[in-house]
C-alpha positions as CSV (number, residue, x, y, z in Angstrom):
1,M,27.0,9.3,-17.0
2,N,23.8,10.8,-18.0
3,P,21.2,7.9,-18.1
4,T,19.5,9.5,-21.1
5,D,22.7,9.6,-23.2
6,N,22.1,6.2,-24.8
7,R,18.5,5.4,-23.9
8,S,18.2,2.6,-26.5
9,S,20.8,0.6,-24.6
10,L,18.9,0.6,-21.3
11,P,17.3,-2.7,-20.3
12,S,13.5,-3.0,-20.6
13,V,11.8,-2.8,-17.2
14,T,8.5,-4.1,-15.9
15,V,6.9,-2.4,-12.9
16,V,4.1,-4.3,-11.1
17,T,1.6,-2.8,-8.8
18,I,-0.4,-5.2,-6.5
19,A,-3.4,-3.8,-4.8
20,F,-6.4,-4.8,-2.6
21,N,-9.0,-2.3,-1.4
22,A,-6.6,0.5,-2.1
23,E,-9.0,3.2,-3.4
24,K,-7.7,5.9,-1.0
25,F,-4.1,5.8,-2.2
26,I,-3.7,3.8,-5.5
27,R,-4.0,6.9,-7.7
28,K,-0.7,8.3,-6.4
29,T,1.0,5.0,-7.2
30,L,-0.4,4.7,-10.7
31,E,0.5,8.3,-11.5
32,S,4.0,7.9,-10.1
33,V,4.7,4.9,-12.4
34,I,3.1,6.4,-15.5
35,A,5.1,9.6,-15.0
36,Q,8.5,7.8,-15.1
37,D,10.7,9.1,-17.9
38,Y,12.1,5.6,-18.5
39,P,11.8,4.8,-22.2
40,R,11.4,1.0,-22.1
41,L,8.7,0.6,-19.4
42,E,6.0,-2.0,-19.2
43,Y,3.4,-1.6,-16.4
44,L,1.2,-4.3,-15.0
45,V,-1.4,-3.9,-12.3
46,I,-2.7,-6.8,-10.3
47,D,-5.7,-6.3,-8.0
48,G,-6.8,-9.1,-5.6
49,G,-10.5,-8.7,-6.2
50,S,-11.1,-5.5,-4.3
51,K,-14.6,-4.7,-3.1
52,D,-14.1,-0.9,-3.2
53,A,-13.4,1.4,-6.1
54,T,-9.9,0.1,-6.8
55,P,-10.8,-1.8,-10.0
56,A,-12.7,1.2,-11.4
57,I,-9.7,3.5,-10.7
58,I,-7.3,1.1,-12.4
59,R,-9.6,0.8,-15.4
60,E,-9.8,4.6,-15.6
61,Y,-6.0,4.9,-15.9
62,A,-5.7,1.9,-18.2
63,E,-8.2,3.5,-20.7
64,M,-6.4,6.9,-20.8
65,P,-5.1,7.7,-24.3
66,A,-1.5,7.9,-23.1
67,S,-1.7,5.1,-20.6
68,R,1.4,3.0,-19.9
69,I,-0.6,0.1,-18.3
70,A,0.0,-2.8,-20.6
71,W,-2.2,-5.3,-18.7
72,W,-4.2,-5.4,-15.5
73,V,-6.5,-7.8,-13.8
74,S,-8.9,-7.8,-10.8
75,E,-9.5,-11.3,-9.4
76,K,-9.4,-13.0,-6.0
77,D,-6.0,-14.5,-5.1
78,S,-4.5,-16.0,-2.0
79,G,-2.3,-13.1,-1.1
80,V,0.9,-11.2,-1.9
81,S,3.0,-14.2,-3.0
82,E,0.5,-15.2,-5.6
83,A,0.1,-11.7,-6.8
84,F,3.8,-11.2,-7.1
85,N,4.1,-14.5,-9.0
86,K,1.3,-13.4,-11.4
87,G,3.5,-10.5,-12.4
88,I,6.5,-12.7,-13.0
89,A,4.4,-15.0,-15.2
90,K,3.1,-12.0,-17.3
91,H,6.1,-9.7,-17.5
92,T,8.2,-9.3,-20.7
93,G,10.9,-6.9,-19.3
94,D,14.6,-7.7,-18.8
95,F,14.0,-6.6,-15.2
96,I,11.0,-6.6,-13.0
97,G,10.2,-4.7,-9.8
98,Y,7.2,-4.1,-7.5
99,M,5.6,-0.7,-6.6
100,N,2.7,-1.8,-4.4
101,A,-0.4,0.3,-4.0
102,G,0.4,3.2,-1.6
103,D,4.1,3.2,-2.6
104,Y,5.5,5.5,-5.3
105,F,8.7,6.5,-7.0
106,A,10.8,9.2,-5.4
107,S,11.1,11.2,-8.7
108,P,10.1,11.0,-12.4
109,D,13.6,9.9,-13.3
110,A,14.0,7.4,-10.4
111,L,14.2,4.4,-12.8
112,S,16.6,6.1,-15.2
113,Q,18.9,6.9,-12.3
114,L,18.7,3.4,-10.9
115,F,19.4,1.7,-14.2
116,S,22.3,4.0,-15.2
117,V,24.4,1.5,-13.1
118,C,23.7,-1.2,-15.7
119,A,26.2,0.4,-18.1
120,A,29.0,-0.6,-15.8
121,Q,27.4,-3.8,-14.5
122,P,25.4,-5.3,-17.4
123,D,25.5,-8.8,-15.9
124,A,23.8,-7.8,-12.7
125,D,21.1,-10.2,-11.4
126,I,19.7,-7.6,-9.0
127,V,19.8,-3.8,-9.4
128,F,18.8,-1.9,-6.3
129,G,18.8,1.5,-4.7
130,K,17.5,3.2,-1.6
131,A,14.0,3.8,-0.2
132,R,12.6,6.3,2.2
133,L,10.3,4.9,4.9
134,T,7.9,7.2,6.7
135,F,6.1,6.4,9.9
136,E,3.3,7.7,12.1
137,I,5.3,8.9,15.1
138,A,9.0,7.9,14.3
139,P,11.3,9.9,12.1
140,E,11.6,8.9,8.5
141,K,14.3,6.4,7.6
142,I,16.3,5.9,4.4
143,V,17.3,2.3,3.8
144,G,19.6,0.7,1.3
145,S,23.3,0.1,1.0
146,P,25.7,-2.2,-0.9
147,H,26.0,-4.3,2.2
148,L,24.0,-7.6,2.0
149,P,22.8,-8.2,5.6
150,G,21.8,-11.5,7.0
151,D,18.8,-10.4,9.1
152,K,16.9,-8.2,6.6
153,L,16.7,-7.2,3.0
154,P,19.5,-4.8,1.7
155,T,16.7,-2.3,0.9
156,A,12.9,-2.1,0.7
157,H,11.7,-4.4,-2.1
158,Q,10.1,-1.4,-3.8
159,A,13.7,-0.4,-4.7
160,M,14.8,-3.8,-5.9
161,Y,14.7,-5.0,-9.6
162,Y,15.2,-8.6,-10.6
163,N,16.7,-9.8,-13.8
164,R,14.3,-12.3,-15.4
165,R,17.0,-15.0,-15.2
166,V,16.6,-14.9,-11.4
167,W,13.3,-16.8,-11.6
168,E,14.9,-19.5,-13.7
169,R,17.9,-19.9,-11.3
170,Y,16.3,-19.4,-7.9
171,G,12.5,-19.9,-8.4
172,T,9.6,-17.5,-7.7
173,F,8.2,-16.4,-4.4
174,S,7.1,-19.1,-2.0
175,M,3.4,-19.6,-1.5
176,N,4.3,-20.8,2.0
177,Y,4.9,-17.3,3.1
178,R,2.3,-14.6,3.7
179,Y,4.4,-11.7,5.0
180,A,8.1,-12.5,4.4
181,M,8.2,-14.0,1.0
182,D,10.7,-11.4,-0.3
183,Y,13.0,-12.1,2.7
184,E,12.9,-15.9,2.1
185,H,13.6,-15.4,-1.6
186,Y,16.5,-13.1,-0.8
187,H,18.2,-15.8,1.1
188,R,18.1,-18.2,-1.9
189,L,20.1,-15.8,-4.0
190,R,22.0,-13.6,-1.5
191,N,25.4,-15.2,-1.7
192,S,25.5,-16.3,-5.4
193,A,23.6,-13.6,-7.4
194,K,25.4,-10.5,-8.8
195,W,24.2,-7.3,-7.1
196,A,24.4,-3.8,-8.5
197,F,23.8,-0.9,-6.1
198,S,22.8,2.7,-7.1
199,D,23.2,5.4,-4.5
200,T,19.9,7.0,-5.2
201,I,16.5,7.1,-3.5
202,V,14.2,5.1,-5.8
203,A,11.0,4.6,-3.8
204,E,8.9,6.2,-1.1
205,R,7.2,3.8,1.3
206,P,4.7,5.8,3.4
207,L,2.5,4.8,6.3
208,T,-0.5,4.4,3.9
209,S,1.3,1.8,1.8
210,A,-0.9,-1.2,1.2
211,R,1.6,-3.7,2.6
212,N,0.1,-6.5,4.6
213,S,3.1,-6.8,6.8
214,F,2.9,-3.3,8.2
215,G,0.1,-4.0,10.7
216,N,1.5,-7.4,11.6
217,P,5.1,-6.9,12.7
218,S,5.4,-9.9,15.0
219,R,3.8,-12.2,12.4
220,T,6.3,-10.8,9.9
221,Y,9.2,-11.6,12.1
222,R,7.8,-15.0,12.9
223,E,8.1,-15.7,9.2
224,Y,11.6,-14.2,9.1
225,L,12.5,-16.8,11.7
226,K,10.9,-19.5,9.6
227,A,13.1,-18.4,6.6
228,D,16.2,-18.2,8.8
229,M,15.7,-21.8,10.0
230,Q,14.9,-22.9,6.4
231,H,18.2,-21.4,5.2
232,N,20.3,-22.0,8.3
233,N,20.8,-18.3,8.5
234,L,22.6,-16.7,11.5
235,G,20.2,-13.7,11.2
236,I,17.8,-15.8,13.4
237,V,19.3,-14.2,16.5
238,L,18.6,-10.6,15.6
239,N,15.2,-11.5,14.2
240,Y,14.2,-13.4,17.3
241,I,15.0,-10.2,19.3
242,K,12.9,-8.2,16.9
243,F,10.1,-10.7,17.2
244,L,10.1,-10.5,21.0
245,R,10.2,-6.7,20.9
246,D,7.2,-6.4,18.6
247,K,5.3,-9.1,20.4
248,L,5.8,-7.1,23.6
249,K,4.6,-3.9,22.0
250,E,1.5,-5.6,20.7
251,S,0.6,-6.9,24.1
252,F,0.3,-3.3,25.4
253,R,-2.0,-2.0,22.6
C-alpha cells in the first residue's frame, strides 16, 4: 500500500525533540522533522534551559514562515524523564514519539512509511520500526524487529511511537530513572500492549546524539537492573553481564 493513497486516514502524530546544550547538532534534527512529508504532524521542542545557542536556534526555526514547530520551551528541568513527560502533557496527536537533539529521521517519508502499517493494525498501542546506530570505532548497527526482548527495547526509542491511550493505561515515564526510563516503561506494557512493527529504517542515532546515557553505559545498565528487579524480569541476567562488561571497560579509560 502506498501510504499517501489515503492521507486523510492517517493518524495524527506528535514528534518531540528534547535538547540541552545541543547547538552543534540540533539544526539537523529540526530540519529532519520539518522535512517530513507526513501530513498530520505536530512538532514540539523542549529545551532544558541550555546555556549555549540552542534556544536561539530553536526560535529561529519556530519563527520561519513555513515552520512546523507548534510549541517550544526553554526552561530548566530535572532531566530526560521530565522533558519526555512535558511532551506527553502538551501533545495533541494520536501518537507521540521522540527524536532527541542529535538524532534525525532516515528519510523525508520515514513517518509515512512507518504509519502505513496502521491501515492493517488500527488498534495498535505501539507502532515501531528500525533505527540505525553509528559509533566512533565499531561498525554501524541496525536495531528493531517484531521480537519483544526481555533485556532491552525492541528498537531504539527514536523509532517507537506511542498511542495516547498508553499514558492512561500504563502511566508516563518514571521520574525515578535518569537513564533507563524508556526501558522501565517498556516493561509495564510489554506483555499486554498491542504492537505493530514496520520493517523500515525510521531513525538515525549517531554518535553525536544528545542522549545522556551514551557516555554513561554502566550507569544505564545499573538502571536496567533496577527496572528488571522492579518488574521481576529475567532480563536481569543478561543486563548484569552487560553492566560488568561496561564497568570493566570504564576502569581502563
